C-alpha positions, 0 to 999 in steps of 0.5 A, a space after each residue: 500500500 502507499 502512504 496516501 492509501 494508508 490515510 483511508 485505511 487508518 480511518 477505516 481501522 479506527 472506525 472498525 475499532 469503534 464499532 467492534 467495541 461499541 464506542 460512541 467517541 467517533 464523533 469526537 475523533 472526527 471533530 479532532 481530525 477536522 481541526 488537525 487538518 485545518 491546522 496542518 494546512 495553515 502551518 504548511 505541515 505534512 497533512 498526510 502524516 497528521 491524518 494517519 496519526 490522528 486516525 491511529 492515535 486513539 484507535 485502541 482507546 475503546 478496547 483499552 477502556 473496555 478492559 479497564 486500562 485506558 492509559 494503555 491505549 497509546 502503547 497499543 495504538 503505537 503497536 498497530 500503527 507500526 504494523 500498518 506502517 510496515 506495509 507501506 511501500 513508499 514510506 520514508 524513515 522520516 515520515 515513519 518516525 514522525 507518525 509514530 512520534 505524533 501517536 506517542 506524543 498526543 497527550 503532550 510533550 515537554 518538547 514536540 518532535 515536530 510541528 505535526 506532533 504538536 498539531 495532533 496533540 492540540 487538535 485532540 484537545 478539541 474533543 474536550 475543550 470545544 463547545 461541540 466536543 464538551 456537549 458530545 462527551 457530556 451526552 455520552 456520559 449522560 447515557 451511561 446512567 451513572 452517578 451525575 457527580 461522578 460523570 461531571 468529575 470525569 468530564 472536568 478531569 478530561 477538560 483539565 487534562 486537555 487544557 494542560 496540553 494546549 501549546 499552540 497560542 491560537 488553539 489556546 485562545 480559541 478553547 480557553 474561553 470555553 474551558 473557563 465557561 464550562 468550569 464555571 458551569 460545573 462549579 455552579 451545578 454542584 452548588 445547586 
């Protein structure tokens, strides 16, 4: 397969993992991918690398979450990414390393290994810091019918986690007002 073909194959793989594990987070993945592509174009980054990394980086999250070990998803996603990259005939060592670093660093890094890696990490923040992302995630949590305070805590924890990752000034400027507003809403909701 070619690197260009892997863009669609990686997207389809992620979709199959969501379906197999009955996960509802696909809408969040699409939201992050949309912003990643936009940022890649704006910063003249390698869009193909960004698309592939975005498709693979959380591909194993539904499986790991189902098994109660969500933090293992990065290692598992890296394993799958390597397996697919080994099948690409036109892959440079530089692109291979870049894709793997994007997957490995998508939860933040002290120093990102590339612009593509920083784009992937920041775009992933839209899942839990944009109005659409927060509302979609809150809707997913609400359908679980668990304790409301517990679900609010999960939402707030994801928001806090992603807020700490923001490193691109324009992304921070866009998402920070929403983060602060929803933090305030959650605080007031607990008081009532």
